[in-house]
N, C-alpha and C positions, 0 to 999 in steps of 0.2 A: 399181574405183570411179572414176567420171568426176568431173570438176570442172566444175560447171555455171556458165555465164556468166549473171550476174545483171543486169548493166547494161553498156552500151557506148555511147560517143559519140566523134565526131571533134572533138578540141579545137583542132587546128590542121590546116592542109592536110597530109593524109597521116599525121597523128599522132593516136593514139587513146588514150582512157582506158577501161579495162575492169575491171569488178568481178567477182570469181570466188568461188564458195563453196569455201573451203579452210580449215576450222577447225583441222585438225591442223598446217597450215603456219604460220598466224598465231599459234598458241598461244605460241610462243617467239620470234617475229620481233622484230628490233630494227633501229634505224636503221643504214643502210649495208649491210645484208645483201641477198642476191639469191636468186632461184629459178631453176630450169631447167624449161622446159616443152617439150612436144611438141604441135604443132597437129593431128597426125593419128597414127594407130597406128604407121606405119612412117616417121614424119618424123624430122628431125634434132633434136638436143637444143640448145635455144637459151637462153642465160642472159639474165635481165632483172632489174634492180635493183628491190627492193620500193619502190613509191612511197608506199603508205599501207596501213593495215590497221585493222580493227575486231575486237578480240578477242571482244567480247560477241556480235557477229553472226557471227563466223567468216568475215569477208569480207576478201579480198585485193585490193588495187588495183594495177594495173600500167599504166604509160604506155609506149608504144612507137611507133616509126616504121616504117611498112610499106615496107621497102627490099629485103629479101631474100625468098626463096621462103617460108620459114616464117612470117615476120612478115606477109607479104601474105596467107598462108593464114589466119592468126589474125584479120586484119582482115576477112576474108570471113565469119567465123562470126557467128551471130546470138544474141540473148538466148534462153536455153533450150538452146542447144547445149552440148556438153561437151568439155573437153580430156581426152585419154586419161590423161595423168599430169602431175603437177607435183612437183618435188623441192625441198625447202627447209625452213627457211631455211638458206642456205649462206654461207660466208665469215665473216670476223670482223666484228663490229659496229664502227661508228665509236667512237673512244675518247671517250666523253662524260664530262665532269667540269666542275667550276667553274673556269674559267680566268680569268674577268673579262670582257674584251671579246673577242668572237668575230666573225670575218667569214667568211661563207659565200659563195663565188663560184660561180654556176651559169651555164655556157655552153651555150646551146641545150638539148638533151635533158637536160643535167645538172640542170635545174630539178626534175625528178621526184624523184630520190633526195635532193636538197637539202631538200625540204620536211620530211621526217621528221628529218633531221639538225639543221636549224635549230630545229625544235620541241623536240627532245630537249635541245639546248644551252640553250634558253630556260627549259625546265622545271628544268634543273639550276642555275638562278640566274644565268646569264650575260646580259650585254647583247649582243644578237645583231643584227648588220647582215647583211642579205641583198642581194647584188648579182646581178641576173639580166641576162643578155645574150643577144641574138639578132640575126640579120641584119635583121629587119624586124618591125613591129608584129604581123603575122599569126602570127608564130612564138612570141609570148609567151603562156604559159598559166599558169593557177593563180595569177594575181597576187593575187586576194582571199584565197586560202588562205595565200599567203606572208606577207601582212600580219599575219595572226593568228599565224603561226608564229615571227615575229621581232620585234625591237624597232623596227626601221626598215628599210624596203624601198627599194631603188634599182633602176631599170630602165634599161638602155642598149640602143640599137639602132644597127647600123652606118649605117643611112640616116637616123636621126633621126626616124622616124615615131612613136616612143613613147619617153618618158623622155629621157635625155641621149644626144646623138649621139656615137657612139664605142664604146669597149670597156670591159669590166668593170674592167680594170686602171687606167683613168683615175679611176674612183670610188675604187678601193682606195687609190690614191696620195693622194687628197684626205683620206681618212679617216686614213691613217697620218701625214700631215703635221699634222693637227689634234689627234690624241689617241693615247694608247698602245693598241696592239693586242696582245693576249696570245696569240692563236691564230687561224690561218686554215685553211680547207679549200677546195680547188678541185675541182669536178666538171664535166667537159666535154671539149672537144677537147684533144688533146695540146699543140698550140702555146699554147693559152690557159693550161693548167696549168703549162707550162714558164715562161711569162712571169710568172705569179704567183709561182712559186718564186724566180725571179731577183730580183723586187722585194722580197720579204719577207726573203730571205737577207741583203741589205744592211742591213736594219733589225733583224736578229736575232730575227724573229718565227717561232716554231715553226709549221710549215706542213705539212699533209698533202694528198696528192692521191689521188683515187680512180682506180685503174687498171682499172675494170670494162670500159672499151671494148675491151680486148684479150682478154677471156675467151672461150673457146670451149666446152671440155668441162665445166668447172666442178668437176672433181675432182682436178686436178693431174696427170692421167695423160697428156694430149696434149702438154703443154709449150708450147702456143701463147701462154700468158699469162706466160711467163717475163719477168722484168724484173730488171735489175741495180740493187740498192739498197745503197749504201755498199760497193761492190765485191763483194757477194755476190749470187748468183742466187736470186731469190724467184719464187714463183708467185702471181699476183694472186688466183686463186680460193680458195686454201687459206691462204696467208700474209697476204692482204689482204682486200678490195681497197685499203684505205687504207695508204699508206706515207709516210714522211718525205720530203716533196717536195724537200728540199735534197740528198737523197742519191740520188734517182732519176736514172738515165742516160736522160734524155728523148731525146737524139739517137739512141741505139741503138734505142729503142722506135719512134720516128717512122720511122726508116729501114727497120725491119723491116716495119712496116705497109704501106709503099709497095710491097713486093715482090709483094703479091697483087692489085694493082690490075687487071692484065690478066685474071687469073683471075676476079675479081669481075665485070668487065664481060662476060666470056664467059658466066658463070653467069646473069646477068640476061638476056642475049640468049636463052639456051636456055630459061629460064623463060617468057619472053614467047612463044616459038615453041610451047612445050607448051600454054600457055593458049589461044593462037589455034587450035591444032589441036583442043583439047577443045571449043571453042565451035562449030567447024564440023561436029562430029559430030551 
């Protein structure tokens, strides 16, 4: 059974929103979980966090950036095309309950999974602040959806082209200084999540970080998503992806992700050569 693409649009430069017919996947989907897809029959397995879903219509929404071979292949597909397979929902859902005041911090692509997370916390009776950050205005997406999902939305950009100039941590500091925050969750680049953890640790605010950026296989078998949490080795895809941010060894994770930079560069070069060769045929 294939998974038909129902809608697709480019929401930011090289970043896409895609709706897929997947009733069995969304039936039990919850905020914070992910799926694994293949863009073609013999393609690699790629994890993507669930951005949104509609149980009644059986629709799954994904947001992705076309950076590797498989995501670029996904970006080339059109409405009506089908994905050979999707597995999910996978991973443990975000721990949703009534804390009081919740702050969701989304850096870059982290805005996609943060939508469902913020929405779930708001529905649970929390006051929810959402802080979205990106390098520039053109990389901010779903701002209108985020407003509906939270109590108050803040936007930051590195260059000041939208919202406040600077980083999400600046807004977080202002919120913490003016009122009591009961829980925070960070989704985005590792340095951002580490900075958030360092700030909230000093205030004694329970904080979680989503380690979905390091997932590969999605079943715990490859070991690529291993992370040390409180001195114990965990696997983001089966034990997470959300963990106590104050216990994560971010330095270890960041150093490990840098190991594959040369291989990733070589992979992209080979993909471009293959694409050029196919166009010349």
